[in-house]
ZAMARZA-411063 format. One record per atom (N, C-alpha, C, O): residue number from 1; residue in three letters; atom name; x, y, z. Coordinates in steps of 0.001 Angstrom, whole numbers, always signed. Example, Ala and Ser with C-alpha at 12.3 -4.5 7.8 and 13.67 -1.06 7.14 Angstrom:
<recs>
REC rolo sevo kolpa    east   north      up
REC    1  ALA     N  +13190   -5690   +7800
REC    1  ALA    CA  +12300   -4500   +7800
REC    1  ALA     C  +13200   -3300   +7800
REC    1  ALA     O  +14236   -3319   +8465
REC    2  SER     N  +12850   -2250   +7080
REC    2  SER    CA  +13670   -1060   +7140
REC    2  SER     C  +12900     +30   +7870
REC    2  SER     O  +13409   +1138   +8039
</recs>
This chain:
<recs>
REC rolo sevo kolpa    east   north      up
REC    1  MET     N  -13605  -12083  +14995
REC    1  MET    CA  -12692  -10969  +14808
REC    1  MET     C  -12994  -10301  +13466
REC    1  MET     O  -13044  -10960  +12428
REC    2  GLU     N  -13188   -9021  +13506
REC    2  GLU    CA  -13518   -8269  +12303
REC    2  GLU     C  -12243   -7822  +11595
REC    2  GLU     O  -11303   -7334  +12223
REC    3  LYS     N  -12229   -7998  +10269
REC    3  LYS    CA  -11076   -7567   +9487
REC    3  LYS     C  -11197   -6091   +9156
REC    3  LYS     O  -12297   -5573   +8964
REC    4  ASN     N  -10064   -5425   +9091
REC    4  ASN    CA  -10029   -4042   +8625
REC    4  ASN     C   -9580   -4028   +7177
REC    4  ASN     O   -8661   -4750   +6790
REC    5  PHE     N  -10231   -3210   +6391
REC    5  PHE    CA   -9942   -3136   +4967
REC    5  PHE     C   -9574   -1721   +4570
REC    5  PHE     O   -9990    -748   +5199
REC    6  LEU     N   -8781   -1628   +3505
REC    6  LEU    CA   -8409    -347   +2915
REC    6  LEU     C   -8944    -285   +1492
REC    6  LEU     O   -9114   -1310    +831
REC    7  SER     N   -9201    +909   +1041
REC    7  SER    CA   -9544   +1110    -368
REC    7  SER     C   -8237   +1318   -1138
REC    7  SER     O   -7202   +1584    -528
REC    8  PRO     N   -8270   +1201   -2460
REC    8  PRO    CA   -7064   +1504   -3244
REC    8  PRO     C   -6531   +2917   -2981
REC    8  PRO     O   -5318   +3125   -2969
REC    9  ILE     N   -7415   +3876   -2775
REC    9  ILE    CA   -6981   +5253   -2488
REC    9  ILE     C   -6243   +5300   -1157
REC    9  ILE     O   -5220   +5974   -1040
REC   10  ASP     N   -6754   +4588    -149
REC   10  ASP    CA   -6079   +4536   +1147
REC   10  ASP     C   -4672   +3961   +1012
REC   10  ASP     O   -3730   +4444   +1640
REC   11  LEU     N   -4542   +2921    +186
REC   11  LEU    CA   -3226   +2316     -25
REC   11  LEU     C   -2277   +3304    -692
REC   11  LEU     O   -1106   +3382    -320
REC   12  CYS     N   -2763   +4054   -1662
REC   12  CYS    CA   -1933   +5082   -2317
REC   12  CYS     C   -1433   +6097   -1302
REC   12  CYS     O    -268   +6494   -1333
REC   13  GLN     N   -2305   +6511    -413
REC   13  GLN    CA   -1918   +7500    +594
REC   13  GLN     C    -857   +6950   +1531
REC   13  GLN     O     +53   +7676   +1933
REC   14  ARG     N    -963   +5692   +1878
REC   14  ARG    CA     +41   +5072   +2752
REC   14  ARG     C   +1362   +4831   +2022
REC   14  ARG     O   +2436   +4971   +2607
REC   15  ALA     N   +1276   +4470    +746
REC   15  ALA    CA   +2475   +4112     -11
REC   15  ALA     C   +3280   +5334    -431
REC   15  ALA     O   +4497   +5230    -583
REC   16  GLN     N   +2660   +6463    -619
REC   16  GLN    CA   +3329   +7695   -1044
REC   16  GLN     C   +4300   +7450   -2190
REC   16  GLN     O   +5397   +6926   -1998
REC   17  GLY     N   +3881   +7833   -3362
REC   17  GLY    CA   +4740   +7685   -4524
REC   17  GLY     C   +4244   +6626   -5493
REC   17  GLY     O   +4851   +6426   -6545
REC   18  ILE     N   +3169   +5950   -5167
REC   18  ILE    CA   +2599   +4973   -6078
REC   18  ILE     C   +1235   +5513   -6515
REC   18  ILE     O    +443   +5967   -5690
REC   19  SER     N    +979   +5459   -7792
REC   19  SER    CA    -255   +6038   -8321
REC   19  SER     C   -1442   +5098   -8139
REC   19  SER     O   -1285   +3891   -7952
REC   20  LEU     N   -2618   +5681   -8199
REC   20  LEU    CA   -3840   +4893   -8098
REC   20  LEU     C   -3947   +3927   -9271
REC   20  LEU     O   -4396   +2793   -9103
REC   21  ILE     N   -3542   +4362  -10440
REC   21  ILE    CA   -3566   +3488  -11620
REC   21  ILE     C   -2671   +2280  -11387
REC   21  ILE     O   -3038   +1157  -11730
REC   22  ARG     N   -1497   +2507  -10807
REC   22  ARG    CA    -576   +1385  -10532
REC   22  ARG     C   -1168    +424   -9517
REC   22  ARG     O   -1015    -790   -9653
REC   23  VAL     N   -1840    +949   -8503
REC   23  VAL    CA   -2478     +75   -7516
REC   23  VAL     C   -3514    -809   -8209
REC   23  VAL     O   -3570   -2011   -7948
REC   24  TYR     N   -4333    -231   -9086
REC   24  TYR    CA   -5323   -1033   -9807
REC   24  TYR     C   -4652   -2070  -10706
REC   24  TYR     O   -5145   -3192  -10816
REC   25  GLN     N   -3545   -1720  -11347
REC   25  GLN    CA   -2820   -2690  -12163
REC   25  GLN     C   -2368   -3870  -11314
REC   25  GLN     O   -2492   -5023  -11728
REC   26  LEU     N   -1846   -3582  -10134
REC   26  LEU    CA   -1374   -4628   -9232
REC   26  LEU     C   -2529   -5478   -8698
REC   26  LEU     O   -2380   -6686   -8512
REC   27  LEU     N   -3673   -4851   -8455
REC   27  LEU    CA   -4854   -5590   -8021
REC   27  LEU     C   -5306   -6570   -9093
REC   27  LEU     O   -5530   -7748   -8815
REC   28  TYR     N   -5439   -6072  -10331
REC   28  TYR    CA   -5900   -6931  -11423
REC   28  TYR     C   -4897   -8031  -11753
REC   28  TYR     O   -5284   -9111  -12200
REC   29  ALA     N   -3609   -7762  -11533
REC   29  ALA    CA   -2573   -8764  -11794
REC   29  ALA     C   -2453   -9774  -10646
REC   29  ALA     O   -1761  -10784  -10775
REC   30  GLY     N   -3124   -9499   -9534
REC   30  GLY    CA   -3053  -10400   -8391
REC   30  GLY     C   -1836  -10193   -7513
REC   30  GLY     O   -1564  -11007   -6631
REC   31  ARG     N   -1100   -9118   -7741
REC   31  ARG    CA     +93   -8837   -6928
REC   31  ARG     C    -279   -8281   -5555
REC   31  ARG     O    +494   -8386   -4603
REC   32  ILE     N   -1463   -7693   -5462
REC   32  ILE    CA   -2028   -7276   -4189
REC   32  ILE     C   -3309   -8087   -4027
REC   32  ILE     O   -4219   -7991   -4850
REC   33  LYS     N   -3376   -8875   -2977
REC   33  LYS    CA   -4548   -9725   -2743
REC   33  LYS     C   -5673   -8872   -2161
REC   33  LYS     O   -5498   -8190   -1151
REC   34  ALA     N   -6815   -8922   -2812
REC   34  ALA    CA   -7968   -8140   -2369
REC   34  ALA     C   -9231   -8809   -2872
REC   34  ALA     O   -9182   -9767   -3643
REC   35  GLU     N  -10344   -8296   -2430
REC   35  GLU    CA  -11619   -8809   -2907
REC   35  GLU     C  -12527   -7635   -3252
REC   35  GLU     O  -12396   -6536   -2712
REC   36  LYS     N  -13430   -7901   -4151
REC   36  LYS    CA  -14398   -6880   -4523
REC   36  LYS     C  -15674   -7108   -3732
REC   36  LYS     O  -16213   -8214   -3692
REC   37  ARG     N  -16139   -6055   -3112
REC   37  ARG    CA  -17401   -6093   -2373
REC   37  ARG     C  -18262   -4955   -2889
REC   37  ARG     O  -17864   -3791   -2859
REC   38  ALA     N  -19428   -5303   -3353
REC   38  ALA    CA  -20366   -4315   -3904
REC   38  ALA     C  -19685   -3481   -4989
REC   38  ALA     O  -19929   -2281   -5110
REC   39  GLY     N  -18819   -4142   -5782
REC   39  GLY    CA  -18160   -3465   -6888
REC   39  GLY     C  -16966   -2617   -6517
REC   39  GLY     O  -16436   -1893   -7360
REC   40  ARG     N  -16532   -2692   -5272
REC   40  ARG    CA  -15380   -1895   -4816
REC   40  ARG     C  -14295   -2811   -4273
REC   40  ARG     O  -14577   -3792   -3585
REC   41  TRP     N  -13056   -2479   -4591
REC   41  TRP    CA  -11932   -3252   -4075
REC   41  TRP     C  -11773   -3006   -2589
REC   41  TRP     O  -11828   -1867   -2125
REC   42  GLN     N  -11574   -4080   -1849
REC   42  GLN    CA  -11307   -4032    -413
REC   42  GLN     C  -10014   -4794    -161
REC   42  GLN     O   -9935   -6000    -398
REC   43  ILE     N   -9010   -4084    +317
REC   43  ILE    CA   -7696   -4673    +562
REC   43  ILE     C   -7558   -4908   +2067
REC   43  ILE     O   -7618   -3956   +2846
REC   44  PRO     N   -7374   -6163   +2486
REC   44  PRO    CA   -7179   -6412   +3923
REC   44  PRO     C   -5954   -5647   +4432
REC   44  PRO     O   -4941   -5556   +3738
REC   45  GLU     N   -6050   -5108   +5625
REC   45  GLU    CA   -4961   -4308   +6176
REC   45  GLU     C   -3666   -5118   +6270
REC   45  GLU     O   -2579   -4581   +6061
REC   46  THR     N   -3787   -6405   +6584
REC   46  THR    CA   -2583   -7242   +6664
REC   46  THR     C   -1912   -7358   +5289
REC   46  THR     O    -685   -7395   +5204
REC   47  GLU     N   -2696   -7416   +4231
REC   47  GLU    CA   -2144   -7478   +2873
REC   47  GLU     C   -1486   -6159   +2505
REC   47  GLU     O    -430   -6144   +1874
REC   48  ALA     N   -2103   -5056   +2894
REC   48  ALA    CA   -1515   -3738   +2629
REC   48  ALA     C    -167   -3609   +3338
REC   48  ALA     O    +796   -3094   +2769
REC   49  GLU     N    -107   -4078   +4577
REC   49  GLU    CA   +1148   -4023   +5334
REC   49  GLU     C   +2217   -4887   +4671
REC   49  GLU     O   +3378   -4485   +4601
REC   50  ARG     N   +1838   -6067   +4185
REC   50  ARG    CA   +2787   -6945   +3485
REC   50  ARG     C   +3317   -6258   +2240
REC   50  ARG     O   +4525   -6235   +2004
REC   51  PHE     N   +2417   -5698   +1442
REC   51  PHE    CA   +2812   -5017    +218
REC   51  PHE     C   +3748   -3852    +512
REC   51  PHE     O   +4773   -3696    -153
REC   52  LEU     N   +3406   -3035   +1501
REC   52  LEU    CA   +4223   -1870   +1835
REC   52  LEU     C   +5605   -2288   +2346
REC   52  LEU     O   +6599   -1636   +2029
REC   53  ALA     N   +5678   -3362   +3130
REC   53  ALA    CA   +6973   -3836   +3635
REC   53  ALA     C   +7846   -4342   +2491
REC   53  ALA     O   +9044   -4059   +2454
REC   54  GLU     N   +7252   -5094   +1553
REC   54  GLU    CA   +8017   -5575    +401
REC   54  GLU     C   +8484   -4416    -470
REC   54  GLU     O   +9613   -4412    -959
REC   55  ARG     N   +7618   -3448    -657
REC   55  ARG    CA   +7964   -2275   -1477
REC   55  ARG     C   +9112   -1500    -828
REC   55  ARG     O  +10041   -1071   -1512
REC   56  LYS     N   +9044   -1325    +487
REC   56  LYS    CA  +10095    -613   +1209
REC   56  LYS     C  +11431   -1343   +1075
REC   56  LYS     O  +12469    -712    +876
REC   57  ALA     N  +11401   -2671   +1185
REC   57  ALA    CA  +12625   -3464   +1060
REC   57  ALA     C  +13215   -3324    -342
REC   57  ALA     O  +14431   -3208    -495
REC   58  ARG     N  +12353   -3334   -1371
REC   58  ARG    CA  +12839   -3161   -2747
REC   58  ARG     C  +13456   -1790   -2947
REC   58  ARG     O  +14496   -1661   -3593
REC   59  LEU     N  +12820    -763   -2396
REC   59  LEU    CA  +13348    +596   -2533
REC   59  LEU     C  +14695    +734   -1842
REC   59  LEU     O  +15606   +1373   -2368
REC   60  GLN     N  +14821    +138    -668
REC   60  GLN    CA  +16087    +204     +63
REC   60  GLN     C  +17183    -566    -635
REC   60  GLN     O  +18357    -210    -532
REC   61  ALA     N  +16812   -1621   -1347
REC   61  ALA    CA  +17788   -2420   -2077
REC   61  ALA     C  +18134   -1791   -3415
REC   61  ALA     O  +19021   -2272   -4119
REC   62  GLY     N  +17443    -725   -3766
REC   62  GLY    CA  +17720     -45   -5019
REC   62  GLY     C  +17082    -694   -6233
REC   62  GLY     O  +17539    -501   -7360
REC   63  ALA     N  +16025   -1462   -6006
REC   63  ALA    CA  +15378   -2177   -7114
REC   63  ALA     C  +14356   -1334   -7845
REC   63  ALA     O  +13722   -1833   -8775
REC   64  GLY     N  +14169    -104   -7477
REC   64  GLY    CA  +13195    +748   -8153
REC   64  GLY     C  +11884    +820   -7400
REC   64  GLY     O  +11635     +50   -6472
REC   65  GLY     N  +11057   +1752   -7814
REC   65  GLY    CA   +9806   +2035   -7110
REC   65  GLY     C   +8673   +1111   -7446
REC   65  GLY     O   +8406    +160   -6712
REC   66  ASP     N   +8002   +1371   -8541
REC   66  ASP    CA   +6767    +655   -8858
REC   66  ASP     C   +6984    -482   -9822
REC   66  ASP     O   +6025    -930  -10450
REC   67  SER     N   +8184    -965   -9967
REC   67  SER    CA   +8446   -2051  -10911
REC   67  SER     C   +8178   -3386  -10250
REC   67  SER     O   +9016   -4287  -10289
REC   68  GLU     N   +7025   -3514   -9650
REC   68  GLU    CA   +6628   -4690   -8867
REC   68  GLU     C   +7034   -5941   -9568
REC   68  GLU     O   +6787   -7038   -9065
</recs>
């Protein structure tokens, strides 16, 4: 089974309201699980979905946007 991956830019487009710089901060901090391939971050689609679901839950709870 082949995994689908997103780039940090793709994640920004899906997240709407989170900056590319913030995505990179979260990647380097390990808050978004990803791997580097040929010098580029590759985020598994399942990880992107997990991150987006957690972010949505925080926003609905009033915990703020990018204060991961």
